N, C-alpha and C positions, 0 to 999 in steps of 0.2 A: 194197185190190184183189191184193194180193200180188205177184209179180216176176217176170218172166223176163227172164236176163240175155241178152246177146248172143250169136247162135252165132258167132261168131266168135270170143268167148273158146270156146268148146265145140269147134274145130278147132283150135285152140291147144294144148288139154287135151289131147285124141286125137294131135297129134303129138308134142306134148311125154312123153307116157307109150308113145309105138309107138320112140322113140328112146334111150331110158333107156340102152341096153347098147351104143349105139353114138357118146354124145356125145362122150367122154371127158370128161368134166363132172369125177374126179378128177381125173384128169394135166393138166388146167385149173387146176384150185384147187391143188395140188401146185405150179403154175409160178411162179404168183402170192403164192402164201402160203409161202415157203417155210421160214419158220422155221416152229420146235415151240412151242404156247402155252403156259402154264404147267400142271401138273395139277393141279388144286385138289381137297384134301384132303375137301369138304362138296362132294358133286355133286349134281345136279336128281336127284329121285327118277323111277325106271321106268312109266311109264302102260301098263294095258294098253289094246286097241284103245278100249273105251270104256271112261272114269271117270268116278264122279259128283266133281263140282265141293264142295270143303266151301263155299268162301265164300258168304255167305248172302245178295250180293247180284246171285248169278248161276242160283245152286242149277236145277241140271238137270246133262244128261249132256256131257259133251267129245268129243271125237275128234281126233286129230292133221288141223294144218291143214297141210296139205300146200303152200301156195304160196312167194312167193320169200321170205316176209318172212324166215326166219330165215336164210337165206343170206347175206343181204343183212346183218343185224343182227353174224352172224359177223365178213364182211367190214370191217365197220366195226370191229370191237372189235379184230380182226387191226391194221390200221393205228390205233388208239390204241394199240397195246401196244409196235409200232414205232416209230412215231414218237414217241410225249409218252409212253412206257414208263409207262400208266396200267393199271390189272389191270384184263384181260377179264371179263366177266360171261359166264354162263354163259343160256343161252335156250331154252324149249321152247314152242312157237306151238300153240294150241288153235281149235278152233270150238264151240261152245258155244249148245245147243237145250233144254230144258225138254222135251221130252220122250224116252223111252230108245228107243221104239219109231223113230222119225224119223231118229234119228242111227241103229240098227244098217242099218234100209236104205239110207239115204244113204251108210256106210260099205258093205256089200253091193254094193252101185251103182258106187261108185266101185273095188272091186276087180275086179269083174267088167271094167270098164269098160279096168281097167287091164292085164288081161291078154285080153282079147279084140283090143284096138290092136295084139296085137304080131303078127295076122296080118293077111297084106296085102289080101282080100277080103272078110273080116269090116270089117276098118278103113276101106275104102272105103264099105261097105254105110253103118259109121255116120255118116261124116262126109255121106254124100249125103241118111240121113232123122235130120238133130238136134231137130229135135222130140220123132218120134216114140220115140229111144231114149233121150230125156233124161227123158219122162216132161214133156216144154214145161217144166222149170227152162232149159231156152235156150229161145229163138225168132228165127226170120231176122229178123223186125223188131225183134226187142229189145223193152227195158217200153216201155210209154206214157209221155206224157209226165204222167200223172198221177200212174204209178207211181211215175217218176223224184222228183214232188214227193214221195208220199207216205213215199217212202223214207230210212232213218236209217241208222249204226252207229257203236254202239261198240266199244272196245279198253279192254279191261281188261289192265293190269300189275302182278300180285300179284308183291313182288319181298323179296328176303331178302338182307339183308348184315350190313357192319358199321358205326361209325360211322370217320371215316379216323384212326389210329394205333393201333386196334384193331386186336391179332395174328390173322389173319383164319387162320393154319393152325390154332391152338390152339386155339381156341374156338366153338362153332356160333354163327351168325350171332344179334345182336343185336338188330336193327331188319329190323321188316317195314313199309315206306312202302307205299302203291298207290297207284296216277293210273293216270288215264281219259282217253281220247281220241274225241270224239264230232264227228259231222258228217255233212251232208244224204249223198241216196242215194252210193255207193264207188263205182259201174260208171262215171257218167259227170260229175255233179255237182262231188262231190269229189275226183277225178282228176281233172278240168281247175283243180280250185285248186291241185292241190298245183302240179299245171306252173306258171301262174301263179304260185303263189307264190316258185319256184326260179326263173322268168324274173327277175323283180323283184327276188331278193337279186343274179343273175350283173349285172344292169345296173346299180343304188343298190350295190349293198357289196361291190364284185368285191375292193378294197384288204382286203376281212377274210376272205377264201375262199383254199386253198391257191396259190402262186406257181406249181409246179412242173406242167408240162401233167402229162395221164394220164387214167386213167378211175374216178370217186370215185365211192362211195356218199354218199347226200344227208346222211348223220349227218358224211362226212369233210368233204365240201365246205361245206357253212353249218350248223359247231358253232359259229363266230365273229360268225354273221350275227342278225338281227330276227328273222328266217322266222317263228318262231311268229306272232309280232305279224301278218305279212303273209297268215300260215293262217286268223289266225283273224276276218282279213278278210270273209273267202270264207265265213266261219259254221265253219272248223275249230279246236276251239277241245281243251287239254290243262289238266288240273286233278292237284291234289295234297292 
């Protein structure tokens, strides 16, 4: 039956876009991550706005995913580098769809929304009519129960790297492991499952978590806990 996300997510999207020039995010990141990460010799390829994904399992067009996933992973990598001496990985996140036309229209809509949300009068109009302005991608009532039951998500992690001990700055990556993560409706069911799994880890595995206070990313907080087993019990699985 398709899927319509909640209008609350739409409102968050608009407010986030409209405040990019004044949120001081760059300054905040420099404050909490003052050290520079090592500059890798072999870097991720740059991509155009729309590009065809070469992996057979995906087969389609992709565009940059503008969610918080990348920034959260980068902070986890920073913590691993500073606290544990682990070489950080590079990451780019994309959203894929089989049809070029669908991806093009979505990219055009996102760009237009980002531009128009900078103007207060237009932003108020966008906020007042979320269903019309999003072409029903977002609805005040959110998805129906049947839509949530039918929905699912899948992350593909396409990696390139080296075996431990290899000279990472002298030779191109020699390994290409792939992993995926699958689960139920990401908007409500899987989100609730992630919160519940984190709560179980905090309650039952506190001795395996960092002992100093502060705000941690999930990878930094739960890396030594059995959180993958908790996620699996809620239908969220990882496979290599």
